[in-house]
RODO-2510 file (C-alpha; in nm, 4 decimals, decimal comma):
residues 433
     n   res          X          Y          Z
     1     m    -2,0707    -0,1617    -1,1790
     2     a    -2,3361    -0,2986    -0,9330
     3     g    -2,5041    -0,1513    -0,6562
     4     r    -2,3373     0,1287    -0,4364
     5     f    -2,1763    -0,0193    -0,1397
     6     s    -2,3257     0,0123     0,1552
     7     f    -2,1304     0,1362     0,4455
     8     f    -2,3322     0,0323     0,6713
     9     s    -2,5161    -0,2997     0,6624
    10     e    -2,7145    -0,4524     0,8817
    11     m    -2,4960    -0,7264     0,8315
    12     v    -2,1867    -0,6088     0,9191
    13     a    -2,3432    -0,3668     1,1765
    14     g    -2,3989    -0,6678     1,4039
    15     l    -2,0646    -0,8254     1,3219
    16     l    -1,9136    -0,4949     1,4873
    17     e    -2,1447    -0,4063     1,7672
    18     r    -1,9967    -0,2277     2,0397
    19     t    -1,8258    -0,3222     2,2859
    20     p    -1,9710    -0,6023     2,5888
    21     f    -2,0278    -0,5277     2,8709
    22     r    -1,7399    -0,5530     3,1327
    23     s    -1,8065    -0,8017     3,4041
    24     q    -1,6372    -0,6657     3,7564
    25     a    -1,3514    -0,9425     3,7629
    26     a    -1,2164    -0,7840     3,4304
    27     t    -1,2719    -0,5017     3,5662
    28     e    -1,0142    -0,5345     3,8767
    29     a    -0,7743    -0,7217     3,7090
    30     g    -0,4518    -0,5822     3,6273
    31     l    -0,3468    -0,5966     3,2425
    32     p    -0,0853    -0,8775     3,2671
    33     a    -0,3140    -1,0665     3,4738
    34     l    -0,5861    -1,0154     3,1872
    35     c    -0,3252    -1,1103     2,9468
    36     q    -0,2553    -1,4711     3,1113
    37     a    -0,5891    -1,5318     3,1154
    38     l    -0,6710    -1,4112     2,7571
    39     v    -0,4293    -1,6959     2,6655
    40     s    -0,5479    -1,9513     2,8977
    41     g    -0,9225    -1,9204     2,8637
    42     r    -1,1396    -2,0820     2,6313
    43     g    -1,4499    -1,9686     2,6493
    44     e    -1,5568    -1,7457     2,3568
    45     v    -1,7802    -1,5158     2,5364
    46     s    -1,5349    -1,3839     2,7701
    47     g    -1,2795    -1,4462     2,5207
    48     k    -1,5078    -1,1289     2,3919
    49     r    -1,5087    -0,9279     2,6730
    50     i    -1,1160    -1,0064     2,8401
    51     a    -0,9864    -0,8957     2,5112
    52     a    -1,2648    -0,6142     2,4993
    53     e    -1,0956    -0,4333     2,8577
    54     i    -0,7699    -0,6202     2,7274
    55     l    -0,7575    -0,3439     2,4606
    56     s    -0,9528    -0,0728     2,6390
    57     r    -0,6549    -0,0910     2,9164
    58     y    -0,4434    -0,0398     2,5937
    59     r    -0,5678     0,2989     2,4962
    60     e    -0,5343     0,3959     2,8197
    61     i    -0,1942     0,3324     2,9867
    62     g     0,1595     0,6217     2,8323
    63     p     0,3805     0,5668     2,6019
    64     e     0,6692     0,3621     2,8899
    65     e     0,3366     0,0849     2,9430
    66     r     0,2830     0,0338     2,5930
    67     l     0,6516    -0,0375     2,5514
    68     a     0,6209    -0,3165     2,8183
    69     f     0,3387    -0,4297     2,7153
    70     f     0,5285    -0,5317     2,3582
    71     h     0,8142    -0,6327     2,6113
    72     s     0,6179    -0,8856     2,7245
    73     m     0,4081    -1,0112     2,4712
    74     a     0,7872    -1,0599     2,2501
    75     k     0,9822    -1,2156     2,5828
    76     d     0,6613    -1,4093     2,7545
    77     m     0,4987    -1,5250     2,4850
    78     d     0,7988    -1,6505     2,2751
    79     v     0,8479    -1,9882     2,1510
    80     e     1,0354    -2,2308     2,3146
    81     p     1,4072    -2,3219     2,1259
    82     a     1,4532    -2,6222     2,2704
    83     s     1,0306    -2,7616     2,1621
    84     i     1,1498    -2,6789     1,8412
    85     i     1,4426    -2,8484     1,7613
    86     k     1,3253    -3,1557     1,9537
    87     a     1,0096    -3,1574     1,7810
    88     a     1,1694    -3,0633     1,4346
    89     q     1,3786    -3,3820     1,4964
    90     a     1,0693    -3,6072     1,5308
    91     y     0,9251    -3,4967     1,2602
    92     a     1,3005    -3,5687     1,0565
    93     e     1,2908    -3,9343     1,1490
    94     a     0,8770    -4,0092     1,1080
    95     p     0,7222    -3,6992     0,8951
    96     s     0,3431    -3,7710     0,9828
    97     g     0,0454    -3,5620     1,0576
    98     r     0,0654    -3,5831     1,4001
    99     s     0,4614    -3,4904     1,4266
   100     y     0,4278    -3,2327     1,1844
   101     q     0,1079    -3,0490     1,3346
   102     a     0,3382    -3,0785     1,6886
   103     l     0,6197    -2,9124     1,4751
   104     a     0,4001    -2,6320     1,3913
   105     t     0,2081    -2,5941     1,7566
   106     a     0,6385    -2,5361     1,8641
   107     a     0,7402    -2,3430     1,6591
   108     e     0,4136    -2,0739     1,6532
   109     p     0,4505    -1,8238     1,9739
   110     p     0,1942    -1,8317     2,1669
   111     r     0,1871    -1,4454     2,1314
   112     q     0,0151    -1,5225     1,7740
   113     e    -0,2491    -1,6967     1,9352
   114     f    -0,2330    -1,3911     2,2149
   115     l    -0,3539    -1,1343     1,8985
   116     r    -0,6396    -1,4057     1,7494
   117     r    -0,7890    -1,3939     2,0509
   118     l    -0,7728    -1,0022     2,1082
   119     n    -0,9354    -0,9738     1,7355
   120     q    -1,2725    -1,1086     1,8813
   121     a    -1,3568    -0,8133     2,0247
   122     p    -1,5788    -0,5680     1,8425
   123     g    -1,3816    -0,3043     1,6504
   124     a    -1,0338    -0,5134     1,7671
   125     t    -0,8774    -0,5029     1,3816
   126     y    -0,8456    -0,1736     1,3753
   127     e    -0,7269    -0,1251     1,7276
   128     l    -0,4423    -0,4028     1,6548
   129     v    -0,3911    -0,2245     1,3015
   130     k    -0,3421     0,0934     1,5134
   131     m    -0,1290    -0,0987     1,7647
   132     r     0,0876    -0,2280     1,4636
   133     l     0,2278     0,1452     1,4069
   134     e     0,3044     0,1942     1,7458
   135     l     0,4935    -0,0867     1,6930
   136     l     0,7050     0,0353     1,3703
   137     k     0,7730     0,3560     1,5750
   138     l     0,9288     0,1800     1,8637
   139     l     1,1429    -0,0946     1,6218
   140     p     1,4817     0,1929     1,5198
   141     d     1,5945     0,2004     1,9015
   142     h     1,4297    -0,1213     2,0440
   143     p     1,4731    -0,3870     1,7650
   144     e     1,5043    -0,6947     2,0115
   145     l     1,0691    -0,6412     1,9510
   146     g     1,1277    -0,7058     1,5734
   147     p     0,9808    -1,0623     1,6218
   148     l     0,6539    -0,9513     1,7423
   149     d     0,6712    -0,6774     1,4865
   150     v     0,6716    -1,0560     1,2703
   151     d     0,4488    -1,2637     1,4178
   152     f     0,1762    -0,8958     1,4121
   153     t     0,2855    -0,9239     0,9984
   154     h     0,2063    -1,2855     0,9439
   155     l    -0,1365    -1,2604     1,1063
   156     f    -0,2375    -0,8862     0,9411
   157     r    -0,1334    -1,0815     0,5906
   158     s    -0,3938    -1,3618     0,6582
   159     w    -0,6274    -1,1580     0,7960
   160     f    -0,6206    -0,9019     0,4354
   161     n    -0,5727    -1,1613     0,2115
   162     r    -0,7751    -0,9918    -0,1113
   163     g    -1,0218    -1,3036    -0,0995
   164     f    -1,1347    -1,0634     0,2089
   165     l    -1,0753    -0,7064     0,0828
   166     v    -1,4159    -0,4871    -0,0777
   167     l    -1,3732    -0,2880    -0,4010
   168     r    -1,5819    -0,0047    -0,3882
   169     r    -1,6144     0,3274    -0,5870
   170     i    -1,6070     0,6714    -0,4031
   171     d    -1,8035     0,9125    -0,5714
   172     w    -2,0100     1,2852    -0,4490
   173     h    -2,2389     1,0054    -0,2765
   174     t    -2,0253     0,8399    -0,0747
   175     p    -2,0851     0,9309     0,3298
   176     a    -1,9005     1,2268     0,4430
   177     n    -1,7066     1,0923     0,6803
   178     i    -1,5496     0,8431     0,3905
   179     l    -1,4848     1,1347     0,1749
   180     e    -1,3094     1,2968     0,4707
   181     k    -1,0506     1,0046     0,4738
   182     i    -0,9912     1,0697     0,1054
   183     i    -0,8970     1,4294     0,1818
   184     q    -0,7052     1,3027     0,4750
   185     y    -0,4856     1,0173     0,2924
   186     e    -0,4313     1,1209    -0,0350
   187     a    -0,0353     1,0957    -0,0469
   188     v     0,0627     1,1777    -0,4091
   189     h    -0,1341     1,5105    -0,5240
   190     a    -0,2645     1,6745    -0,1735
   191     i    -0,6314     1,7644    -0,1631
   192     n    -0,6725     2,1075    -0,1009
   193     d    -1,0140     2,1155    -0,0164
   194     w    -1,3585     1,9874    -0,0960
   195     s    -1,4362     2,1129    -0,3903
   196     d    -1,0893     1,9757    -0,4888
   197     l    -1,2236     1,6509    -0,4133
   198     q    -1,5084     1,7354    -0,5766
   199     r    -1,3430     1,7704    -0,9002
   200     r    -1,1208     1,4444    -0,8530
   201     v    -1,5226     1,2153    -0,8147
   202     l    -1,7982     1,4535    -0,9046
   203     p    -1,7337     1,4892    -1,3153
   204     a    -1,8476     1,1935    -1,5733
   205     d    -1,4606     1,1876    -1,7029
   206     r    -1,3428     1,1125    -1,3256
   207     r    -1,3277     0,8135    -1,0750
   208     c    -1,2169     0,7289    -0,7196
   209     f    -1,1738     0,3481    -0,6277
   210     a    -1,0848     0,2216    -0,2754
   211     f    -1,0075    -0,1514    -0,1257
   212     f    -1,2415    -0,1927     0,2307
   213     h    -1,2174    -0,4610     0,4877
   214     p    -1,5593    -0,6001     0,6013
   215     a    -1,3862    -0,5287     0,9763
   216     m    -1,3294    -0,1995     0,9446
   217     l    -1,5810    -0,0759     0,7110
   218     e    -1,5627     0,3334     0,7899
   219     e    -1,1101     0,3274     0,7502
   220     p    -1,0365     0,2580     0,3084
   221     l    -0,6838     0,0616     0,2822
   222     i    -0,6079     0,2125    -0,0549
   223     f    -0,7546     0,4182    -0,3229
   224     v    -0,6881     0,5247    -0,6385
   225     e    -0,7466     0,8081    -0,8424
   226     v    -0,8386     0,8122    -1,1943
   227     a    -0,8712     1,0315    -1,4886
   228     l    -1,0468     0,9454    -1,7953
   229     t    -0,8899     1,1227    -2,1231
   230     p    -0,8536     1,1240    -2,5235
   231     g    -0,5046     1,0311    -2,5643
   232     v    -0,2024     0,9671    -2,2810
   233     p    -0,1301     1,2716    -2,0445
   234     d     0,1958     1,4588    -2,0500
   235     s     0,0837     1,6992    -1,7216
   236     v    -0,0584     1,6207    -1,3811
   237     q    -0,0948     2,0511    -1,3713
   238     q    -0,3199     1,9340    -1,6598
   239     l    -0,4786     1,6357    -1,5571
   240     l    -0,5703     1,8516    -1,1617
   241     a    -0,6223     2,2291    -1,3350
   242     e    -0,8952     2,3673    -1,1162
   243     a    -1,0389     2,5270    -1,4890
   244     r    -1,0765     2,2110    -1,7590
   245     a    -1,3249     2,1275    -1,8471
   246     p    -1,4636     1,7681    -1,8051
   247     i    -1,5288     1,5306    -2,1687
   248     s    -1,7842     1,2538    -2,1547
   249     e    -1,6916     0,8872    -2,0984
   250     a    -1,7951     0,8348    -2,4915
   251     e    -1,4875     1,1379    -2,5231
   252     a    -1,2222     0,8941    -2,3744
   253     d    -1,0292     0,6091    -2,4588
   254     t    -0,7774     0,6330    -2,1712
   255     a    -0,7486     0,5628    -1,8287
   256     v    -0,4715     0,7281    -1,6288
   257     f    -0,4109     0,6073    -1,2251
   258     y    -0,2979     0,9626    -1,1425
   259     s    -0,2540     0,8874    -0,7379
   260     i    -0,2794     0,5710    -0,5568
   261     s    -0,2752     0,5961    -0,1592
   262     n    -0,1916     0,3566     0,0728
   263     c    -0,4184     0,4523     0,3933
   264     q    -0,3201     0,2907     0,7229
   265     e     0,0553     0,2813     0,7893
   266     g     0,0157     0,0503     1,1098
   267     l    -0,0194    -0,1975     0,7338
   268     r     0,3039    -0,1105     0,6150
   269     g     0,4207    -0,4284     0,4082
   270     i     0,0607    -0,5797     0,3524
   271     s     0,0888    -0,5089    -0,0696
   272     f    -0,2794    -0,4133    -0,2325
   273     g    -0,1716    -0,2324    -0,4847
   274     n    -0,1569    -0,4922    -0,7234
   275     s    -0,4916    -0,6322    -0,6640
   276     l    -0,6146    -0,3037    -0,6394
   277     i    -0,4379    -0,1644    -1,0046
   278     k    -0,6084    -0,5253    -1,1564
   279     q    -0,9051    -0,5372    -1,0332
   280     v    -1,0379    -0,1752    -1,1390
   281     v    -0,8634    -0,2323    -1,4957
   282     e    -1,1161    -0,5163    -1,5598
   283     e    -1,3914    -0,3294    -1,4109
   284     l    -1,3803    -0,0213    -1,6573
   285     h    -1,3182    -0,1788    -1,9264
   286     h    -1,6532    -0,3502    -1,7937
   287     e    -1,8117    -0,0951    -1,7116
   288     l    -1,6545     0,1642    -2,0600
   289     p    -1,5397    -0,0249    -2,3396
   290     g    -1,4641     0,2047    -2,5352
   291     i    -1,1312     0,2585    -2,2896
   292     t    -0,8313     0,1012    -2,4751
   293     t    -0,5200     0,2002    -2,2742
   294     f    -0,5026     0,2201    -1,9011
   295     v    -0,1836     0,3940    -1,8331
   296     t    -0,0302     0,5894    -1,5104
   297     l     0,1201     0,9117    -1,4558
   298     s     0,3634     0,8531    -1,2007
   299     p     0,6286     1,0003    -1,0457
   300     i     0,9972     0,9481    -1,0652
   301     p     1,1068     1,0092    -0,6657
   302     g     1,4207     0,8884    -0,6361
   303     l     1,6019     1,0650    -0,9901
   304     t     1,7376     1,3953    -0,8428
   305     k     1,8725     1,2191    -0,5956
   306     h     2,0211     0,9713    -0,9118
   307     l     2,1323     1,3007    -1,1312
   308     s     2,3205     1,4563    -0,8231
   309     a     2,5266     1,1282    -0,8458
   310     s     2,5952     1,1639    -1,2007
   311     e     2,9120     1,1494    -1,4053
   312     d     2,6744     1,2435    -1,6960
   313     p     2,7459     1,6222    -1,7393
   314     a     2,3434     1,7152    -1,7717
   315     a     2,2801     1,5900    -1,4523
   316     a     2,4603     1,8991    -1,2615
   317     a     2,3008     2,1116    -1,5899
   318     i     1,9197     1,9984    -1,4454
   319     i     1,9570     2,0362    -1,0927
   320     a     2,1077     2,3612    -1,1175
   321     a     1,7974     2,4548    -1,3771
   322     s     1,5604     2,2457    -1,1834
   323     r     1,5909     2,4793    -0,8272
   324     e     1,5678     2,7978    -1,0767
   325     g     1,1708     2,6659    -1,1364
   326     a     1,0067     2,5012    -1,4565
   327     s     1,0586     2,7467    -1,6699
   328     a     1,4760     2,6977    -1,6450
   329     l     1,3962     2,3503    -1,7043
   330     a     1,2710     2,3634    -2,1217
   331     p     1,6032     2,3792    -2,2642
   332     q     1,6795     2,0292    -2,0801
   333     a     1,3811     1,8496    -2,2274
   334     a     1,5367     1,6015    -2,4132
   335     d     1,8416     1,5770    -2,1807
   336     l     1,5613     1,5146    -1,8999
   337     r     1,4385     1,2415    -2,0340
   338     r     1,6783     1,0606    -2,1739
   339     l     1,8585     0,9996    -1,8097
   340     a     1,5172     0,9302    -1,6850
   341     a     1,5328     0,6312    -1,8869
   342     d     1,8019     0,5810    -1,8226
   343     y     1,7947     0,5301    -1,4520
   344     l     1,4769     0,3434    -1,5366
   345     l     1,6122     0,0077    -1,6817
   346     n     1,9934     0,0474    -1,5364
   347     a     1,9722     0,2330    -1,2019
   348     r     1,9931    -0,0606    -0,9351
   349     n     1,9664    -0,0839    -0,5500
   350     a     2,1983    -0,3178    -0,3460
   351     r     1,9274    -0,6072    -0,4388
   352     g     1,9372    -0,6047    -0,7516
   353     e     1,5719    -0,4489    -0,8308
   354     p     1,4821    -0,1187    -0,9685
   355     a     1,6728     0,1844    -0,7897
   356     d     1,3156     0,3548    -0,7930
   357     p     1,0421     0,2278    -0,5526
   358     v     0,7373     0,3850    -0,7261
   359     a     0,8526     0,1272    -1,0793
   360     r     0,9726    -0,1308    -0,8597
   361     f     0,6056    -0,1314    -0,7437
   362     h     0,4488    -0,0768    -1,1324
   363     l     0,6757    -0,2990    -1,3069
   364     g     0,6254    -0,6206    -1,0120
   365     n     0,2965    -0,5249    -1,1364
   366     g     0,3016    -0,6775    -1,4650
   367     a     0,3633    -0,3236    -1,6343
   368     q     0,5895    -0,1479    -1,8798
   369     v     0,7913     0,1595    -1,8636
   370     h     0,5922     0,3341    -2,1901
   371     k     0,6452     0,6782    -2,2152
   372     i     0,8798     0,9941    -2,0274
   373     h     0,7558     1,3202    -2,0070
   374     a     0,9814     1,6031    -1,9161
   375     g     0,7679     1,9543    -1,7805
   376     a     0,4877     1,7080    -1,6901
   377     d     0,4770     1,8223    -1,2119
   378     t     0,6062     2,1497    -1,2185
   379     s     0,4757     2,1924    -0,8438
   380     p     0,7727     2,2115    -0,5874
   381     n     0,7468     1,8332    -0,4513
   382     g     0,7708     1,7727    -0,8735
   383     l     1,0975     1,9375    -0,9141
   384     r     1,2223     1,8932    -0,5646
   385     q     1,2072     1,4987    -0,6287
   386     s     1,2593     1,4331    -0,9945
   387     a     1,3629     1,7773    -1,2075
   388     g     0,9863     1,7657    -1,3080
   389     a     0,9601     1,4955    -1,4682
   390     m     0,7235     1,2259    -1,4483
   391     v     0,5996     0,8508    -1,6591
   392     n     0,3515     0,6064    -1,8219
   393     y     0,3328     0,2982    -1,7065
   394     l     0,1499     0,0760    -1,8950
   395     y    -0,1025    -0,1963    -1,8142
   396     d    -0,1636    -0,3987    -2,1043
   397     p    -0,4185    -0,6500    -1,9735
   398     a    -0,2698    -0,9152    -2,2273
   399     r     0,0499    -0,8261    -2,1533
   400     i     0,0399    -0,7773    -1,7224
   401     e     0,0678    -1,1694    -1,5939
   402     t     0,3937    -1,2008    -1,8542
   403     n     0,5546    -0,9240    -1,7539
   404     h     0,5494    -0,9642    -1,4072
   405     e     0,6452    -1,3305    -1,4147
   406     a     0,8754    -1,1961    -1,6361
   407     f     1,0311    -0,9349    -1,3777
   408     v     1,0393    -1,1716    -1,0563
   409     s     1,1797    -1,4163    -1,2021
   410     d     1,4394    -1,2761    -1,4257
   411     q     1,4388    -0,9142    -1,2803
   412     v     1,3052    -0,8070    -1,6625
   413     i     1,1681    -0,4753    -1,6889
   414     a     0,9495    -0,4374    -1,9955
   415     a     0,9937    -0,0986    -2,1658
   416     s     0,8517     0,0447    -2,5283
   417     k     1,1043     0,0564    -2,7921
   418     e     1,0384     0,4586    -2,7307
   419     v     1,2113     0,4256    -2,3803
   420     r     1,4765     0,1897    -2,4702
   421     a     1,5744     0,4500    -2,7405
   422     l     1,5904     0,7243    -2,5311
   423     s     1,7800     0,5287    -2,2697
   424     q     2,1892     0,6506    -2,2544
   425     t     2,3931     0,3344    -2,2469
   426     a     2,3116    -0,0897    -2,2408
   427     p     2,1528    -0,2117    -1,9251
   428     a     2,4192    -0,1895    -1,6699
   429     a     2,2166    -0,4518    -1,4232
   430     g     1,9198    -0,6734    -1,4960
   431     k     1,7634    -0,6626    -1,8563
   432     t     1,4888    -0,5051    -2,0743
   433     k     1,3209    -0,6386    -2,3269
***
C-alpha cells in the first residue's frame, strides 16, 4: 500500500483555515439579514465571512430558533411553481441551451445556492452534515421540511461523490483522535476499550480501512474491519477472541469483512459501502496475492422477526431456544440454517426487494449468498436478532459486476448451490441463480 496517510497535510490545512475575521457589520446583523446578504452577495471574501457568521449563530441558537431557521429555508427559499411551468413550456416549444438553462434555473430552489455559499466557510462541510442530522430528527414531526432534506441530499451526493473520497488504512500508528472515533462509531461489534481496538488493527492478520473526505479529514465517513484467515470462518466470537493466536499473512487465503460501520448519521442515504468494499478488495488483492477469497461474516438482523411470523413448526422452537441461550439452540442448527436460507432467498419487502437490510446491501453490491452458519454469533444481540445465525456473502471479483447488474435489473439473487439446497421452498418472489 502507498505511504501513510497524512491527516494534516499542509495543503488541506490551508484549505481548512480557521474562521476568518468577523466584520462589525456581520456581528451586528441579525440571522435573517445575514442569510439574505449571503444569498444576494457577490463577493467571495465577504461571502466566506458571512457564511462563517451564520454557522456561528446557528451553533448558538436553541431548538426553537433552529426549527424556525429550517422553516425559513423551506418556505422563503423555495421554488416558484409558476416560473417552472412557464420555463418548461418554453423549453418544450423551443428546446435550446438557453431555454434549458432557464428551466434548470427555475427548478432549482434558492436554498441550494444558499447551502453552497454556506459551504464556503472553513469547516462548513462538517457543520452542514451535522445540520442535516438535526433536520432528519425533525422530519417525523415536521414533514413540511421534507423538500429541504431533498436539497441537502442532492448536494451531499455531489459533494461526497466517490471521486472526492480517499481510502486510508487505519492502524496502530493512526492519530489517536481518529482511533477514538473508530471506537465510538463501531456499530456492529462494539469495541470495548483500547486493548480491544489494538487486537483489531495491530496484528498482521487484521486490517481496517476507512473513507475520508478532504473537507472532513478528522471524521471517517465509513470503515470496514477485515480479518485474514485460513478458510471461511463460521463464528464471529472466534474472530474477536482475546486469546486467539494471530497468524502470518502468508498463512491466510481469505479476507473476511466482519464489520462495516457508517460514521456520519447526517449523511444517511449517501452510499459509501459499495465503493468501500470493492476498493478494499482491490487493495488486498494487490497487497496480498495469496488472498483468493473475499467474504463477509454478516448478521441477519431481520431473521428473528421473520421467524416469529413463520408458520413452520421449527420456527417457534428456534425462537424459544434463543431465549434460553446458545447451548439450547444447538439441536436446532439444521432447521435454523434451512429457515435462514429461505428467508434470505425468498422473503421480500413491499418493494419486492430482499427483506433483510444487510442482504439488500451486499446483494446490491454484487455479492453472492455463500454460506449460512448456526451458532455464529452467540452474543446477546446475535441471539436476539438472528438466533445466533450469520451468513457469508462472497465477493468474487470476476462476478461482482454481473451479479450487481442482475440484481438491480431483475432482482436476481446470486446464491451458492449449498444455500439454494438449504432453502425450504422455491422462490416465492423474485428469482435466484
